N, C-alpha and C positions, 0 to 999 in steps of 0.2 A: 387502228387509227383514232378511235374515240378515246381510248385510254391514254395514249401519248399526248393528246390534246389536253386532257384533264391534268396530267402531270405537268405539262408546260404552263398551264394557267395557274395552278396552285403554286408552282415554284416562283413564277414572276410576281404573283400577289404577295408572297412572303417577302421577297426582296424589296418590293415597292414600299412595304411597311417598315422595313428595318434598315435599309441602306440609303446612302446619299444618292441623289438623282442621277449624277453622272455615272456612278458605278452601276446603278440599276439599268441604265440604257445600254451600257456595254454588255452586261450579263444577259439582257433580253435578246440581243443579237446572237449570243453564243447558244443559249438554251433553245431558241427558235430553230437555229441551224442544226443543232445536235438532235433535237427531237424529230425533225423532219427526216433525218437519215436512219432512224431506228424503226424496225418493224417489231412491235411488241405483241406478244401472245397474251391473251386475256386469261387471268387466273382469279381465284376467289379471294385472294388476300389483297387488302387495300393498303395503301401507304399512309403513314402518318409522319409528322415532322417533329424535329427537336432542334432547338437553336444551339445545342451544345456540340454538335458535330459539324463536319465539313461537307464538301460537295459530293453528291452521288457520283460513283464511278461509272461513267458512260462507256458503253461498248463492251462491257463484261457480260459473261453469260448469265450471271445472276446479279442484280443490282442491290448489293448490300455493302455499302462503302462507308468508311469513316476517315478518309483522307483525300485531299485534293490531288488530282492528276491532270494538270492543265495540258500536258502533252497528249494524253488520251483524248481530252476534250477537243483539242485542236485537230487531232487526227480524225476523230469520228465526224466532226462537223465540217471537215474539209477546209479548215481555216488556214491561211498562209502564215499567220503570226500569232503568238500568244503573249507578246511583250506588253500590250495595253493592259492585260489583266494583272500582270505582275506589278506594273507601275501603279495601279490603283489599289493594291493590297487587299484583294478580296478575302484573304484569310481572316480579316477582322469581322466579317459578317458571313456566317456559315449556315449550311443547311444539312440536315441528315435525313436519309430515308432508312427507316428501320423495318425489318421483317418483310422486305419486298421480295417476293418470289417470282416476279415477272421476268421472263427470259427474253433476251434480245438477240437478234441476228447480228453477230459481230463480224468484224473484218476477217478476211481469210487468214491473215497472219496470226490473228488471235487464236483461231482454232487449231493451228498447226504447231503451237508451242508444245514442247516436251518437258514434263516436270521431272524433278530429281536430277541426279548426276549419272547419266547413262554412260556405259563403257562403249566408246565409239572407236572402232578400229577400221572403219571404211577407208579404203585406199592403201591399207597396209598388207604386207605379204609375209607369211610365216613359213618357216621350214621346221618341221618336227621330225627329229631323228629318233627312230625306235618304235614305229607303229607297224605292228604285224597282225593285229586282230582288232576286234571291236569291244574288248572288255577290259583294257588296261588304262592306266593313267594317260598314256600318250594319246589314245583315241579321245578320251574325255577332254583333254586340253585342246585338241584339234577342234572338237565340237564347240567348245566355249569360245574359242577365237573366231570360228566361223560365224557363230551366232552374233558376235560383236561386229561382224562385217569384214573380217580379214580373209584374204585369199590363202588357201591352204596347199602347201607342198609337203610331201612326206618322204622320209628315207626309210626303207624297209630292209631288214637283214636279208642278204642275198638268198640263202637257202629257203626262206619263208616267202619270197617274193611271188612266185607263181601261184601258190595257194591263196595268198592274200588278194592278188589281182583277180583271180578267178571267182573267189567268194564275193568280191565287190561287184564284179560284172554281172554275176548271176542274181544279185539282189539279196544275198544272204545277210547283208549288213543293213538293209533298208530300214528295218525297224530301229536299229541303233543310230541311224543317220538323221532321224527326225529332230529338227531344231525347235526351239520354243514357238516360233511363228508358224510351224506346220510344214515348212519346206525341208528338203533333204540337204544335208551337208554335201558340198561338192569338193572333191579333191582334184585340184587342177592337174597335178602330175605326181607320179610315184617314181622315185629314184631307187635303184638298187644301192645298198650301202652296207659296208662292213667297216665299222669305225675302229676296228683293231689295227687296221693298216692305213698309214698316212698317205702313201703313194705307191705306184706299181712296183717300185724297186723293193718294197718291204714284203711283198707277197711271196711266200715260199712256193716252190714248184708243186708240192703235193696239193696245195690249195688251188693253184691255178688249174691243175688237172682234175680236181674234184668235180664229179658230175653234178653236184648241187650248185656249182657256180657256172656250169655250162650254159651258154646262151646269154650270159650277162657280161657287160663290160663297163668300164669307167665307174667302178664302185668303191674305190678307195676314197678317203676323206678329201684329199686334194682334187681328185677327178670330179667328185660330186659337186664341190664348190665351184669348180670351173664350168661344169654343165649348167648349174643354176644361173651363173653369171651370163653364160651364152644364151640361155633360154629367156631369162627375165631381167637381167641387168643388176638387180639388187633385191635385198630383203630387208625387213624391219625387225623381225622377231625370229630368234633361234631358240629351239627347245631341245634339250638333251634328255631323252626318256629311255635310256637303255642301260643295261647292266648285265654282267654275266660272271659267275664264279663256278668254274668246273668242279670245284671240291667244296661247294657251299654246305653240304651236309656233314662235312668232317669238322671235328673240333679243331681249334687253331693249332694246338700242339701236334695234331696229326696231319696238318696241311703241308704239302710239299712246297719247296721254293717255286717250282714251276706253276703250281696251282695258285699260290699266293700272288705271284707277279701277273698271272693271267687275269685274276680278279681286278687288280689295280689297273692293269692296262685297259681292259674292256669297260670298267665301271667308272674310272676317274680320269685317267690320262686321255681317254677318248673325248672327254669334254674340253680339255685343253686344246687338243688337236682340232676339234670342230670349230671352236672359237677362233683359233689362230688362222684357219683357212677361210672362214666366213667373214671375219671382221672387215677385210678390204671391200666386201660388197654389201656391208650393212650400212643403212642410212643413219646419219647422226641423230641421236635421240632414241635409237632403237633399244631393244631389251633382249637379254638372254636369260634363260631359266633352265635349271636342272632339278632333278628329283633325288632326295636323299632319304635316310631312314634313321630312327632314333638309336639304332645299334651303333652308330658312330660315336655316341657319348654315354650309352648305358649298356650294361651287360644283357644281351639277349641270347640265352642258351639255345643252340641249334642254328644260329645264324653265323656259320663258320666259313672256313675256306679262305679267309682273308677278306671277306665281304665287309665286315665291320670296319676294317682298316681302310678299305677302298672308299667307303662312305665318309670316313673321317678326313681322308685326303681330299675328297670332293668338296667338303665344306671349307677346308682350309684354302683350297684353290679358289673357291668362290670369292673369298675376301681379296686375295691377291689379284685375281682377274678383274674384279670390280675396279680396283685402283688403276691397273694398267689399261684396260679397255675404256675406262671412264676418262682418263687423262689424254689418251691418244686418239680415241674415236668417239667420245661422248656416248658410249654404250653402257647401259646399266646391267649388272650381273647379280642375280639372286638365285637362291635355291629353296625348294619347298620340301619340308620334312613331312611326308605323308604317312598316315596311319595304315594299318593292314587292310588289304583289299583282296577279294577272291578272284584275282586275275590268273590267267594261265601261267604266267611267269612265276607268280608267287606260289602257286601250287607245287612247283618244282622243288621248293624248299622242304615241303612235306609236313609242315605244322601250321599252315596259315589259318585253318579253322580254329585251332587252339588260341592263336594270337587274337583273332577277332573276338572269341568268347572272353578272353582276358580283358580286352579293351571294354567290352560291354559291361563287365563286372566292376571295373576299377576306374574308368575315365569319368571326369566330371559330367560329361554329356553321355548318357546311356543310350546310345543308338549306334547302329552300324554305319560306318563311314561310307559316303557315296563318292564314286569317282567324279561325279559332276562338281562336288564341292572343291576338289583339288583343281579341276578344270577352270572353275570360276575364279579361283584365287590366281591362277596363272594368267587369266585374261585381265584381271585387275593389275597385276604386276607388269604386264605388257602395255598397259594403257597409260595415257597422260595423267590419269589420277594418281599414279605411283611415280611421278616424275622425279621425286627426291629420294626414292628408295633404291639403294644399291648396296651390295655387299652383305645382304641380310639373309638370315635363315628364318623362314616363315613356317611355323608349325600348323599343319592342318590334320589334326588327329583326335578331335573331340576333347582336347585338353589333357590327354594321357601323359604328355611330357612333363606336366606340372606336378604330377603325383610323386610323393616320396615313399609311399607305402602301398602295398596291395590290399585293398579293402576286403578282398575275398579270403584273407588269411583267417584261420580259426582263432587266432589270438584276439582278433577284433570282433568276434561274434557277439559280444555282450554290449558293444557300443551302439548308441542310438544314431546310426548313420542312414540318411535317406537312401532308399534303394528302389529302383524301378524293376519290377518283375517282368523281364523280357522273355 
């Protein structure tokens, strides 16, 4: 109380010496009202004045201001109008508080402000196709979307459904479910899904009778979309995080037609089918995201079986789908080219550790890629912050895509290239 009285008295004395009488009287009313509304905590630093700056910023947590905010002044002092001050042009006689570290109790609205550009997906609902464990990119994307506030639905490959649900129920994924705020990611509903089949008529008899599909129903793409519509009405975000190449370990020249077409069907056309069936229930302004790999445009020995062709098709389809979905439904369509990750699916290829070591040795950023980095990129693409991005291929691979030479080549051993000993 004593300190704010001193500030009030010194301020009024200054303006009495430097301003016209009518302006001084008006300012006196404002300063008196504002000072009475603030509770100032005493500190060891004392204020001093300079006539070269403007009015102190009242109501802030630290009073160190160099511009007038008449709106804040009116708000803090509970004044109904600020027009008299503007009419009398108080900018011509100004005051500055320098080095004031005194803290003030501000309005509740002041303390609730969030700085920066937060990714806010509250009120949004996401369907992620291809989540069957807790260590792949699909899981990481689900976590990032959940951390931003989105409701999570997932589609899990039918043969993996029971073990995934059991592991989730028994808490085996609890450590992986922890979000940045300490809470656990919640999955509202898990749907059985086999994206190779568009509708029940496409399913062969041997698959229908397969014991791994026993007990599950409505798992074709069309049926899952209908189930989501019945359960929730609509979604805002669609994520395609699935791929399969039964002959992925074979060189392309040794890949059968059946194996090649199976890779394209499961890894690229499945995205076309998902978007086709989910578009009618996606809210305008929504976003769809898929995952691709640099083998679509560069030679990656060992990534065979038609998988490189499937990824190339996926990227081409992304551009066409962006046009069609954007024009017809106002939906954005993008794909993320992610670097190598030690996921269970990637280990099936057989050389994932070698690819990670190669990236560590040759990428501009010498660090192992985190699944969360891909998840966070997906959250950005799904958010309003990316409202003008569609038809894009976004690389999240520590910059490996930009390299034209392998730095670990013996030919370059004598060059002075910065290296991080990992």
